[in-house]
C-alpha positions in Angstrom: 55.0 69.6 60.3 53.8 66.7 57.4 54.6 63.5 59.7 56.3 60.8 57.2 55.2 57.4 56.1 58.0 55.0 55.8 58.3 52.3 53.4 60.5 49.1 53.0 63.8 50.9 52.7 65.8 51.4 56.0 65.8 55.3 56.1 64.3 57.9 58.5 63.7 61.2 57.8 65.7 64.1 60.1 64.3 63.9 63.3 64.2 68.2 63.5 61.1 67.6 61.2 59.3 66.0 63.8 55.7 67.7 64.3 55.4 69.5 67.9 54.3 66.3 70.2 57.4 64.6 68.9 55.9 62.6 66.3 57.7 62.1 63.3 57.1 58.8 61.1 54.2 56.3 60.9 54.8 52.5 59.4 57.7 50.5 58.9 58.3 47.4 60.9 60.2 46.7 63.9 62.9 44.6 62.5 66.5 44.6 64.3 68.0 47.1 61.7 65.2 49.6 61.5 65.5 49.9 65.5 68.8 49.9 65.7 68.8 53.0 62.6 66.1 54.9 64.9 67.9 54.4 67.7 71.3 55.7 66.4 69.5 58.6 65.1 67.5 59.8 68.1 64.4 57.8 67.3 62.1 55.2 69.1 58.5 53.8 68.6 56.0 54.4 70.2 52.0 53.5 70.0 49.4 51.5 71.3 47.6 48.1 70.3 45.4 49.1 66.7 47.7 51.9 66.1 50.2 51.6 62.8 53.9 51.9 64.5 54.2 55.6 65.4 58.2 57.0 65.4 58.7 59.9 67.9 62.0 62.0 68.9 60.6 64.6 70.9 62.0 68.4 71.7 63.4 68.9 74.1 64.7 65.1 75.3 64.7 64.1 79.0 68.6 62.9 79.4 70.8 61.7 82.5 74.6 61.6 82.9 75.6 58.2 84.4 78.2 60.4 86.4 75.4 62.9 87.7 73.3 60.1 89.4 71.6 61.3 92.7 70.3 59.0 94.7 67.7 60.0 97.5 68.8 59.5 101.1 66.3 56.8 102.0 66.5 54.8 98.7 70.6 54.9 99.1 69.9 53.2 103.0 67.5 50.8 101.3 70.7 49.7 99.0 73.3 50.0 102.2 70.9 47.1 103.8 70.9 44.5 100.6 67.1 44.0 100.6 67.3 43.5 96.9 69.7 41.6 94.7 70.3 43.3 91.5 71.1 41.0 88.4 71.9 42.3 84.7 70.5 39.8 82.0 69.5 37.0 83.7 65.5 37.2 83.5 64.9 40.3 80.5 61.8 38.2 78.6 59.9 38.3 82.1 60.9 42.0 82.5 59.5 43.0 79.6 56.3 41.0 80.3 56.3 42.6 83.7 56.6 45.8 82.1 53.3 45.0 80.2 51.3 43.6 82.6 51.9 45.5 85.5 49.4 48.4 85.9 50.8 51.7 86.4 48.4 54.6 88.0 49.1 57.4 85.5 48.6 55.0 82.6 45.8 53.6 81.0 47.1 50.3 79.7 50.0 50.0 77.8 52.1 50.8 74.6 54.1 47.7 74.9 52.3 45.3 72.6 53.0 41.8 71.5 55.1 42.7 68.4 57.5 44.9 70.6 58.0 42.4 73.0 59.1 40.3 70.4 61.3 42.7 68.3 62.7 43.7 71.8 63.2 40.0 72.8 65.3 39.6 69.4 67.3 42.9 70.3 68.3 41.1 73.5 69.2 38.2 71.9 71.4 40.0 69.6 73.4 41.6 72.5 71.7 45.1 71.9 68.9 44.9 74.5 69.5 44.5 78.0 67.5 44.3 81.3 68.2 45.2 84.9 66.5 43.2 87.9 65.6 43.4 91.4 65.3 40.0 92.7 63.9 39.9 96.6 64.0 36.1 98.4 64.2 34.2 94.9 61.4 36.2 93.2 61.3 39.0 90.6 59.8 42.1 91.9 61.3 45.3 89.9 63.4 45.9 86.9 63.4 47.7 83.9 65.0 47.7 80.1 66.5 49.0 77.1 68.8 49.5 74.6 72.3 49.8 74.4 74.3 51.6 71.0 78.1 52.9 71.5 78.2 55.0 75.0 74.7 55.6 75.3 71.5 53.7 77.0 68.1 54.2 75.7 65.9 53.7 78.5 62.3 52.1 77.3 60.2 51.0 80.7 60.5 49.7 84.4 58.1 48.1 86.6 58.0 47.5 90.3 56.0 44.6 92.4 57.8 45.9 95.9 58.4 49.6 96.9 62.0 50.8 95.6 62.4 47.5 93.3 62.9 49.4 90.1 64.6 52.2 91.9 67.0 49.7 93.4 67.8 48.6 89.6 67.6 51.4 88.1 70.2 53.1 90.5 72.5 49.8 90.3 72.2 50.2 86.3 73.3 53.6 85.9 76.2 53.3 88.2 77.6 50.5 86.3 76.7 52.5 83.1 78.9 55.2 84.5 81.4 52.6 85.5 82.0 51.5 81.4 82.2 54.9 80.6 78.6 55.6 78.9 77.9 59.3 78.4 74.4 59.1 78.5 71.1 57.8 79.2 68.1 58.5 76.9 65.0 58.7 79.4 63.0 59.8 76.3 60.0 61.7 78.2 60.5 64.0 81.7 59.2 62.6 84.6 58.9 64.3 88.4 60.4 60.3 89.3 63.4 60.4 86.4 64.4 64.3 87.3 64.8 63.2 91.2 67.9 61.3 89.7 68.9 64.0 88.4 67.6 63.6 84.8 67.5 67.2 82.9 65.6 68.6 79.4 68.2 68.9 76.6 66.8 70.3 73.5 66.6 68.4 70.6 69.8 69.7 68.9 72.3 69.1 71.6 70.7 65.3 72.6 71.4 64.8 68.6 75.0 66.0 69.2 76.3 64.3 72.1 74.2 61.0 70.8 76.8 61.3 67.7 79.5 61.5 69.7 77.9 58.2 71.5 77.9 56.5 68.7 81.7 56.6 67.8 82.2 54.3 70.5 82.2 50.5 70.2 78.8 48.9 71.6 79.3 46.7 74.6 77.0 43.4 73.3 76.2 40.4 74.8 74.8 39.4 78.4 75.9 42.2 80.7 77.5 41.5 84.4 77.7 43.7 87.4 80.9 44.5 89.0 80.6 44.3 92.6 82.1 48.0 93.0 78.4 49.3 91.3 76.1 47.5 94.2 76.2 49.9 97.2 78.4 49.3 100.1 76.0 47.3 102.4 75.6 47.8 106.2 77.2 46.0 108.4 75.0 44.4 111.9 
């Protein structure tokens, strides 16, 4: 399969033309217009510092339906104990910076470049990118960020400074998305971590068909806030 080189026009090739690794195209820019077009077509940027912008559409695709969320018993207990305060969109820039800075055992370096941080920060200010944060004693200790279009949420990255912090933020976010009627969460690539929460692999064609339906729904733009019912009921002393 050829890898397409993007020009100045806001256009992408058919995702079905991706190579076996999921790589579809190279080049272009990270403008809001191009990023939103990419996500709406099932394409996302993923590259390292020093590389050109690389655009991917993997097959199969890791997907979580919000109403199929599975919460492990130990994590459910942590949520009931109210160990973390979970907020939405209260510290987006800090979350994406921490996602770039906090080392991961399975990763060497980060793909979240300075250009990526600026681009997603702009999407956040435009009301399309959102964060979920876990706070402990007034300190940000975990969280994640992603992009929202229609009834789809595209997860990008997460970090954790305390055990279960990012997991707590993720679970509360997914519960909130379910209450808002979101139909799918794009997890992009399979991991055992996401599989434990109920993520499954879909063939690209199934994912793109579902995504097309999601794009018919109105996008929930602007700052997000939690409904109280999205948070796990607390244990009584």
